[in-house]
PANU-685541 format. One record per residue (C-alpha): residue in three letters; z, y, x. Coordinates in nm, 3 decimals, padded with zeros to 5 digits. Layout:
BEGIN
PT/rest/c3/c2/c1
PT/ALA/Z/Y/X $
...
// end
This chain:
BEGIN
PT/rest/c3/c2/c1
PT/MET/11.351/-09.495/-00.728 $
PT/LYS/11.015/-09.474/-00.559 $
PT/LEU/10.782/-09.256/-00.763 $
PT/THR/10.410/-09.312/-00.801 $
PT/PHE/10.177/-09.012/-00.779 $
PT/LYS/10.149/-08.988/-01.158 $
PT/GLN/10.527/-09.002/-01.200 $
PT/ILE/10.610/-08.716/-00.962 $
PT/GLU/10.539/-08.408/-01.178 $
PT/PRO/10.696/-08.549/-01.499 $
PT/PHE/11.004/-08.650/-01.300 $
PT/VAL/11.036/-08.307/-01.137 $
PT/GLN/11.014/-08.134/-01.476 $
PT/ASN/11.261/-08.376/-01.638 $
PT/PRO/11.454/-08.586/-01.382 $
PT/ASP/11.576/-08.931/-01.481 $
PT/LYS/11.946/-08.897/-01.567 $
PT/ALA/12.015/-09.221/-01.378 $
PT/ALA/11.924/-09.049/-01.050 $
PT/ARG/12.242/-08.885/-00.921 $
PT/VAL/12.090/-08.812/-00.578 $
PT/ILE/11.736/-08.676/-00.552 $
PT/LEU/11.565/-08.648/-00.215 $
PT/VAL/11.278/-08.397/-00.206 $
PT/TYR/11.088/-08.435/00.120 $
PT/GLY/10.748/-08.398/00.285 $
PT/PRO/10.530/-08.203/00.528 $
PT/ASP/10.444/-07.927/00.279 $
PT/GLY/10.753/-07.707/00.300 $
PT/GLY/10.631/-07.474/00.028 $
PT/LEU/10.576/-07.756/-00.219 $
PT/MET/10.912/-07.910/-00.125 $
PT/ASN/11.093/-07.582/-00.198 $
PT/GLU/10.905/-07.538/-00.524 $
PT/ARG/10.982/-07.887/-00.654 $
PT/SER/11.343/-07.868/-00.540 $
PT/LYS/11.394/-07.543/-00.734 $
PT/ILE/11.239/-07.690/-01.048 $
PT/VAL/11.470/-07.994/-01.029 $
PT/CYS/11.774/-07.775/-00.963 $
PT/HIS/11.694/-07.544/-01.256 $
PT/THR/11.708/-07.842/-01.493 $
PT/ILE/12.081/-07.860/-01.408 $
PT/VAL/12.188/-07.498/-01.346 $
PT/PRO/11.983/-07.198/-01.467 $
PT/ASP/12.121/-06.964/-01.198 $
PT/LEU/12.116/-07.116/-00.848 $
PT/ASN/12.343/-06.833/-00.730 $
PT/ASP/12.619/-06.948/-00.966 $
PT/PRO/12.927/-06.976/-00.736 $
PT/PHE/13.113/-07.204/-00.980 $
PT/ASN/12.843/-07.465/-01.041 $
PT/VAL/12.628/-07.460/-00.725 $
PT/VAL/12.736/-07.563/-00.375 $
PT/ILE/12.502/-07.552/-00.076 $
PT/PHE/12.563/-07.765/00.234 $
PT/ASN/12.381/-07.843/00.555 $
PT/PRO/12.417/-08.183/00.727 $
PT/GLU/12.647/-08.046/00.999 $
PT/GLN/12.904/-07.933/00.742 $
PT/ILE/12.905/-08.271/00.569 $
PT/LEU/12.924/-08.471/00.891 $
PT/ALA/13.213/-08.256/01.012 $
PT/ASP/13.411/-08.304/00.690 $
PT/HIS/13.315/-08.601/00.471 $
PT/ALA/13.602/-08.533/00.231 $
PT/LEU/13.472/-08.184/00.154 $
PT/PHE/13.144/-08.329/00.028 $
PT/TYR/13.311/-08.599/-00.182 $
PT/ASP/13.557/-08.348/-00.331 $
PT/GLU/13.278/-08.110/-00.431 $
PT/ALA/13.063/-08.392/-00.569 $
PT/ARG/13.344/-08.512/-00.797 $
PT/ALA/13.482/-08.173/-00.899 $
PT/GLN/13.459/-08.063/-01.263 $
PT/SER/13.284/-07.744/-01.366 $
PT/MET/13.525/-07.464/-01.456 $
PT/MET/13.279/-07.338/-01.716 $
PT/GLY/13.173/-07.681/-01.844 $
PT/GLY/12.840/-07.854/-01.800 $
PT/GLN/12.673/-08.002/-01.495 $
PT/ARG/12.731/-07.902/-01.133 $
PT/LEU/12.480/-07.902/-00.851 $
PT/ILE/12.504/-07.975/-00.478 $
PT/ILE/12.208/-07.875/-00.262 $
PT/ILE/12.184/-08.018/00.089 $
PT/ARG/11.929/-07.835/00.301 $
PT/GLN/11.759/-07.968/00.616 $
PT/GLY/11.844/-08.324/00.511 $
PT/ALA/11.817/-08.592/00.781 $
PT/ASP/11.885/-08.960/00.846 $
PT/SER/12.227/-08.867/00.979 $
PT/LEU/12.335/-08.842/00.613 $
PT/HIS/12.238/-09.202/00.534 $
PT/THR/12.585/-09.359/00.560 $
PT/ILE/12.759/-09.084/00.361 $
PT/ILE/12.500/-09.082/00.083 $
PT/LYS/12.498/-09.461/00.067 $
PT/SER/12.876/-09.463/00.024 $
PT/TYR/12.858/-09.190/-00.242 $
PT/LEU/12.593/-09.381/-00.442 $
PT/GLU/12.836/-09.670/-00.483 $
PT/ASN/13.032/-09.451/-00.726 $
PT/PRO/12.847/-09.122/-00.793 $
PT/SER/12.960/-08.851/-01.030 $
PT/ASN/12.790/-08.830/-01.368 $
PT/ASP/12.865/-08.457/-01.377 $
PT/THR/12.710/-08.354/-01.044 $
PT/LEU/12.353/-08.385/-00.923 $
PT/VAL/12.297/-08.395/-00.546 $
PT/VAL/11.958/-08.261/-00.435 $
PT/ILE/11.862/-08.314/-00.071 $
PT/GLU/11.583/-08.102/00.073 $
PT/ALA/11.416/-08.251/00.381 $
PT/GLY/11.106/-08.223/00.593 $
PT/ASP/10.851/-08.490/00.672 $
PT/LEU/11.051/-08.814/00.668 $
PT/GLY/10.849/-09.111/00.791 $
PT/ALA/10.828/-09.450/00.622 $
PT/ARG/11.103/-09.580/00.852 $
PT/SER/11.348/-09.306/00.756 $
PT/SER/11.678/-09.464/00.650 $
PT/LEU/11.758/-09.178/00.409 $
PT/ARG/11.417/-09.202/00.246 $
PT/LYS/11.442/-09.582/00.213 $
PT/LEU/11.788/-09.551/00.060 $
PT/CYS/11.669/-09.308/-00.209 $
PT/GLU/11.354/-09.509/-00.278 $
PT/THR/11.537/-09.839/-00.325 $
PT/SER/11.858/-09.726/-00.501 $
PT/LYS/11.862/-09.740/-00.882 $
PT/ASN/12.073/-09.425/-00.902 $
PT/ALA/11.870/-09.217/-00.656 $
PT/ALA/11.509/-09.100/-00.630 $
PT/ALA/11.270/-08.981/-00.360 $
PT/VAL/11.018/-08.707/-00.446 $
PT/PRO/10.739/-08.684/-00.184 $
PT/CYS/10.570/-08.349/-00.118 $
PT/TYR/10.245/-08.404/00.065 $
PT/VAL/09.986/-08.136/00.136 $
PT/ASP/09.784/-08.046/-00.175 $
PT/ASP/09.416/-08.131/-00.167 $
PT/GLU/09.151/-07.881/-00.272 $
PT/GLY/09.155/-08.010/-00.629 $
PT/ASN/09.527/-07.942/-00.672 $
PT/ILE/09.498/-07.599/-00.511 $
PT/ALA/09.202/-07.515/-00.736 $
PT/ASN/09.412/-07.600/-01.044 $
PT/ILE/09.694/-07.375/-00.920 $
PT/ILE/09.450/-07.088/-00.856 $
PT/ARG/09.292/-07.128/-01.199 $
PT/THR/09.630/-07.149/-01.376 $
PT/MET/09.779/-06.846/-01.200 $
PT/CYS/09.467/-06.638/-01.262 $
PT/LEU/09.457/-06.731/-01.631 $
PT/HIS/09.829/-06.646/-01.658 $
PT/ALA/09.745/-06.289/-01.551 $
PT/GLY/09.434/-06.271/-01.770 $
PT/TYR/09.162/-06.347/-01.515 $
PT/GLY/08.888/-06.603/-01.497 $
PT/ILE/08.743/-06.696/-01.157 $
PT/ASP/08.385/-06.775/-01.057 $
PT/ARG/08.331/-07.144/-00.983 $
PT/ASP/08.192/-07.092/-00.633 $
PT/ALA/08.467/-06.843/-00.550 $
PT/LEU/08.724/-07.094/-00.675 $
PT/GLN/08.581/-07.370/-00.458 $
PT/ALA/08.572/-07.157/-00.144 $
PT/TYR/08.916/-07.006/-00.205 $
PT/ALA/09.076/-07.347/-00.268 $
PT/ALA/08.934/-07.481/00.059 $
PT/SER/09.088/-07.190/00.247 $
PT/LEU/09.439/-07.233/00.101 $
PT/VAL/09.500/-07.603/00.167 $
PT/GLY/09.807/-07.653/00.387 $
PT/ASP/10.121/-07.505/00.230 $
PT/ARG/10.178/-07.441/-00.139 $
PT/ALA/10.413/-07.146/-00.084 $
PT/ILE/10.156/-06.968/00.131 $
PT/ALA/09.886/-07.053/-00.123 $
PT/ARG/10.089/-06.904/-00.410 $
PT/ASN/10.160/-06.588/-00.209 $
PT/GLU/09.789/-06.543/-00.136 $
PT/ILE/09.696/-06.599/-00.502 $
PT/GLU/09.959/-06.348/-00.615 $
PT/LYS/09.820/-06.097/-00.363 $
PT/LEU/09.471/-06.151/-00.504 $
PT/ILE/09.588/-06.091/-00.861 $
PT/ILE/09.785/-05.781/-00.758 $
PT/TYR/09.467/-05.653/-00.592 $
PT/LYS/09.276/-05.698/-00.918 $
PT/GLY/09.548/-05.525/-01.119 $
PT/PHE/09.774/-05.605/-01.414 $
PT/HIS/09.729/-05.540/-01.784 $
PT/ASP/09.998/-05.313/-01.934 $
PT/ASP/10.135/-05.602/-02.143 $
PT/TYR/10.161/-05.847/-01.854 $
PT/GLN/10.522/-05.952/-01.782 $
PT/GLY/10.466/-06.067/-01.425 $
PT/PHE/10.430/-06.407/-01.259 $
PT/ASP/10.762/-06.530/-01.395 $
PT/GLY/10.701/-06.401/-01.747 $
PT/ALA/10.486/-06.517/-02.034 $
PT/SER/10.113/-06.565/-01.996 $
PT/LEU/09.907/-06.260/-02.093 $
PT/GLY/09.711/-06.461/-02.349 $
PT/GLN/09.386/-06.269/-02.312 $
PT/LYS/09.108/-06.239/-02.059 $
PT/ILE/09.076/-05.899/-01.893 $
PT/GLY/08.833/-05.977/-01.613 $
PT/THR/08.681/-06.223/-01.366 $
PT/ILE/08.760/-06.275/-00.999 $
PT/SER/08.456/-06.302/-00.773 $
PT/MET/08.392/-06.402/-00.415 $
PT/ASP/08.383/-06.032/-00.325 $
PT/ASP/08.736/-05.988/-00.459 $
PT/ILE/08.860/-06.278/-00.246 $
PT/MET/08.685/-06.145/00.061 $
PT/ALA/08.834/-05.801/00.006 $
PT/CYS/09.200/-05.901/00.003 $
PT/SER/09.240/-06.234/00.186 $
PT/GLY/09.372/-06.249/00.541 $
PT/ASP/09.183/-06.433/00.817 $
PT/ILE/08.885/-06.434/00.585 $
PT/ARG/08.625/-06.438/00.858 $
PT/ASP/08.726/-06.776/00.999 $
PT/TRP/08.734/-06.967/00.675 $
PT/SER/08.436/-06.788/00.523 $
PT/MET/08.226/-06.886/00.824 $
PT/ASP/08.330/-07.249/00.780 $
PT/THR/08.255/-07.229/00.409 $
PT/LEU/07.915/-07.079/00.486 $
PT/ILE/07.802/-07.349/00.729 $
PT/TYR/07.910/-07.627/00.494 $
PT/ALA/07.746/-07.453/00.198 $
PT/VAL/07.420/-07.442/00.395 $
PT/GLY/07.453/-07.809/00.491 $
PT/ASP/07.525/-07.902/00.127 $
PT/GLY/07.240/-07.695/-00.010 $
PT/ASN/07.480/-07.473/-00.207 $
PT/LEU/07.256/-07.169/-00.235 $
PT/LYS/07.482/-06.949/-00.449 $
PT/THR/07.791/-06.987/-00.230 $
PT/ALA/07.593/-06.940/00.093 $
PT/HIS/07.426/-06.625/-00.040 $
PT/SER/07.756/-06.475/-00.157 $
PT/ILE/07.936/-06.538/00.170 $
PT/ILE/07.658/-06.420/00.399 $
PT/GLU/07.638/-06.094/00.204 $
PT/SER/08.013/-06.050/00.245 $
PT/LEU/07.994/-06.124/00.619 $
PT/PHE/07.724/-05.861/00.656 $
PT/ARG/07.940/-05.608/00.471 $
PT/ASP/08.221/-05.704/00.708 $
PT/GLN/07.980/-05.610/00.991 $
PT/VAL/07.967/-05.958/01.142 $
PT/VAL/07.679/-05.961/01.392 $
PT/PRO/07.391/-06.187/01.271 $
PT/ILE/07.372/-06.377/01.601 $
PT/VAL/07.737/-06.481/01.560 $
PT/ILE/07.656/-06.633/01.221 $
PT/MET/07.339/-06.792/01.360 $
PT/ARG/07.526/-06.957/01.648 $
PT/SER/07.790/-07.095/01.413 $
PT/VAL/07.528/-07.256/01.189 $
PT/GLN/07.334/-07.385/01.491 $
PT/ASN/07.649/-07.540/01.636 $
PT/HIS/07.722/-07.716/01.309 $
PT/PHE/07.373/-07.865/01.287 $
PT/TRP/07.385/-07.969/01.653 $
PT/ARG/07.708/-08.156/01.583 $
PT/LEU/07.549/-08.324/01.284 $
PT/TYR/07.246/-08.416/01.498 $
PT/ALA/07.457/-08.553/01.787 $
PT/THR/07.668/-08.762/01.551 $
PT/LYS/07.365/-08.891/01.361 $
PT/ALA/07.201/-08.989/01.692 $
PT/LYS/07.509/-09.192/01.790 $
PT/MET/07.495/-09.368/01.454 $
PT/ALA/07.127/-09.445/01.511 $
PT/SER/07.219/-09.605/01.844 $
PT/GLY/07.460/-09.846/01.677 $
PT/GLN/07.793/-09.666/01.635 $
PT/ASN/07.953/-09.657/01.292 $
PT/ILE/08.032/-09.324/01.130 $
PT/GLU/08.400/-09.327/01.234 $
PT/GLN/08.319/-09.398/01.600 $
PT/ALA/08.047/-09.133/01.607 $
PT/CYS/08.271/-08.867/01.451 $
PT/LYS/08.561/-08.941/01.686 $
PT/ALA/08.331/-08.877/01.984 $
PT/LEU/08.283/-08.512/01.882 $
PT/THR/08.427/-08.243/02.110 $
PT/PRO/08.612/-08.047/01.985 $
PT/PRO/08.723/-08.299/01.723 $
PT/LEU/08.661/-08.242/01.355 $
PT/PHE/08.932/-08.048/01.176 $
PT/TRP/09.088/-08.279/00.918 $
PT/LYS/09.007/-08.049/00.626 $
PT/VAL/08.630/-08.081/00.682 $
PT/GLN/08.602/-08.447/00.782 $
PT/ASN/08.491/-08.569/00.439 $
PT/ALA/08.241/-08.284/00.399 $
PT/PHE/08.097/-08.350/00.746 $
PT/LYS/08.056/-08.722/00.673 $
PT/SER/07.893/-08.643/00.342 $
PT/GLN/07.636/-08.425/00.518 $
PT/LEU/07.567/-08.703/00.767 $
PT/SER/07.458/-08.913/00.470 $
PT/ARG/07.251/-08.629/00.329 $
PT/TRP/07.055/-08.539/00.643 $
PT/SER/06.827/-08.772/00.840 $
PT/LEU/06.755/-08.727/01.212 $
PT/PRO/06.405/-08.584/01.151 $
PT/ALA/06.547/-08.348/00.889 $
PT/LEU/06.813/-08.226/01.131 $
PT/GLU/06.550/-08.176/01.402 $
PT/SER/06.347/-07.966/01.159 $
PT/ALA/06.653/-07.761/01.064 $
PT/LEU/06.741/-07.694/01.429 $
PT/ASP/06.380/-07.596/01.498 $
PT/SER/06.393/-07.346/01.210 $
PT/LEU/06.719/-07.200/01.339 $
PT/ASN/06.582/-07.165/01.694 $
PT/LYS/06.269/-06.987/01.568 $
PT/ALA/06.481/-06.753/01.356 $
PT/GLU/06.702/-06.674/01.656 $
PT/ALA/06.397/-06.591/01.865 $
PT/MET/06.270/-06.356/01.593 $
PT/THR/06.604/-06.171/01.575 $
PT/LYS/06.569/-06.088/01.944 $
PT/LYS/06.229/-05.926/01.902 $
PT/SER/06.187/-05.562/01.811 $
PT/GLY/06.042/-05.490/01.471 $
PT/TYR/06.238/-05.762/01.291 $
PT/ASP/06.546/-05.703/01.080 $
PT/ALA/06.799/-05.956/01.211 $
PT/GLN/06.994/-05.975/00.886 $
PT/SER/06.682/-06.043/00.679 $
PT/VAL/06.553/-06.307/00.921 $
PT/LEU/06.888/-06.487/00.927 $
PT/GLN/06.934/-06.471/00.552 $
PT/GLN/06.584/-06.601/00.486 $
PT/CYS/06.633/-06.890/00.729 $
PT/LEU/06.966/-06.998/00.578 $
PT/MET/06.834/-06.971/00.222 $
PT/GLN/06.539/-07.194/00.319 $
PT/LEU/06.779/-07.451/00.464 $
PT/CYS/06.979/-07.443/00.140 $
PT/ARG/06.664/-07.507/-00.064 $
PT/TYR/06.545/-07.780/00.169 $
PT/ASN/06.562/-08.137/00.040 $
PT/PRO/06.625/-08.352/00.352 $
PT/HIS/06.533/-08.674/00.176 $
PT/ARG/06.186/-08.544/00.097 $
PT/ARG/06.085/-08.557/00.466 $
PT/SER/06.313/-08.837/00.584 $
PT/ALA/06.151/-09.083/00.822 $
// end
């Protein structure tokens, strides 16, 4: 069975009984582990159960095919379903799994955990095309999915979260669901638990005890300076005044030197200007973006392209001129560098590029 995007979560929560082998694969290892555990728990509540759960790796199965077949067809001593988990699944298992699917056990579910299997993977193709198997892809969550996880976990512990803080935090956690969940748990632990809260694996608190702000995220998140700087420059380019103001205040409290922030914003607008100039000379947006050095990080490509549409060349020239004048002022005595920088960035946020477009 090949699952569509909308079918994945319902299938994971309640696997089709016809699927006797389920392949859980993809580049997001955290998401793969999470979905595999959910599937496995639908068969056996305790994955440490020595009578009903057997764990193999491919080397063990390849060394002794009969051992796998014997375990797959064994009956549970305690009754009910049995579970076989194969970790680090690979195409080397294709022939064995194909043979097993010709006459699989109705009493044993085989779950194969694998990494990023390409479209040509024989094991993936087998599970996608077989009527009694299924393939569950686990691709990297986008910001929308991560935002939903953040919101759900916070509400579970009794916390709301500011919209701008949610947006910035979600952007910083894209990449691996397990890491994302660990960071969210750390944030909630930082905020504190209500006396009635039963923990992340318990029941939802059912009441709101507080709100998580950008300051809370800044206070407890690792590597905050890198992603907060990126969030700042894109907030300025998008005209998101509230987010930009919140982050720049946090950076100041973190004792980031104003000129470092200024140079980061200047560099961003220079990249926008250089790309826009290439587009004006005849290149399409994809060609112009690919010419950037260093290349755009994949997480910000869509945001960068969106800002290219928002800003005209004259508007970008005006923005760079404002940044250069602000930098010059910060180097003169008698001026407060933080105030000059903050005023400049707030003006850029309020600026409507289309109003002066030529």
